[in-house]
C-alpha positions in Angstrom: 259.7 -34.5 -99.8 260.6 -36.6 -101.7 259.4 -40.1 -102.8 260.3 -43.6 -101.8 260.8 -46.8 -103.5 258.2 -48.1 -102.3 256.0 -44.7 -103.2 255.5 -43.8 -100.2 257.1 -39.4 -98.9 259.3 -39.4 -96.3 260.1 -35.6 -95.3 263.5 -34.5 -95.5 263.2 -33.9 -92.0 263.2 -38.2 -90.8 267.1 -38.4 -91.4 267.3 -35.1 -89.3 268.5 -35.3 -85.7 265.6 -35.6 -82.7 264.8 -32.7 -81.6 263.0 -30.4 -78.6 260.6 -29.2 -81.4 259.9 -33.1 -82.8 258.7 -34.9 -78.7 256.9 -31.9 -78.3 255.1 -32.5 -81.9 254.8 -36.4 -80.5 254.3 -35.2 -77.2 250.3 -32.8 -79.2 249.2 -35.6 -81.4 249.6 -38.7 -78.4 247.7 -36.7 -76.8 245.0 -35.2 -79.2 245.3 -39.4 -80.1 244.6 -40.1 -76.4 241.6 -37.5 -76.6 239.7 -38.7 -79.7 240.3 -42.5 -78.8 238.7 -41.3 -75.9 235.4 -39.6 -77.2 235.1 -43.3 -79.0 236.7 -41.5 -81.5 239.5 -41.9 -84.7 241.9 -40.0 -85.5 242.4 -38.4 -89.1 244.5 -40.8 -91.0 246.9 -37.9 -91.1 246.7 -37.6 -87.7 247.7 -41.1 -87.4 250.7 -41.4 -89.5 251.6 -38.1 -88.4 252.2 -39.6 -85.6 254.2 -43.0 -86.5 256.5 -41.4 -88.3 257.7 -39.3 -85.0 256.9 -42.0 -83.4 259.5 -44.4 -85.5 262.3 -42.0 -85.5 261.5 -41.1 -81.6 262.4 -45.1 -81.1 265.7 -44.9 -83.8 267.6 -42.2 -81.9 266.0 -43.4 -78.5 269.7 -43.8 -75.8 270.3 -47.3 -75.4 270.9 -48.7 -72.3 
C-alpha cells in the first residue's frame, strides 16, 4: 500500500481493472452493511471504508451507455 498526498492509504488494487472477485467483495460488504443496519447496528469503520472504496472503483469502471 502507498500513502496518497493527503495521507490516506490507497491499495495497489485501486488501479487494477474491476474483477469478479471485486464484485463479490462489494456485494458481500453491501449485504453485511444492510444486515447490520436492519438490526440497528452500525458497520465498523473498516467495513464502511472498504465498501466506499469498492463502490467508488465500481462506479469508475461502470460501462457508460
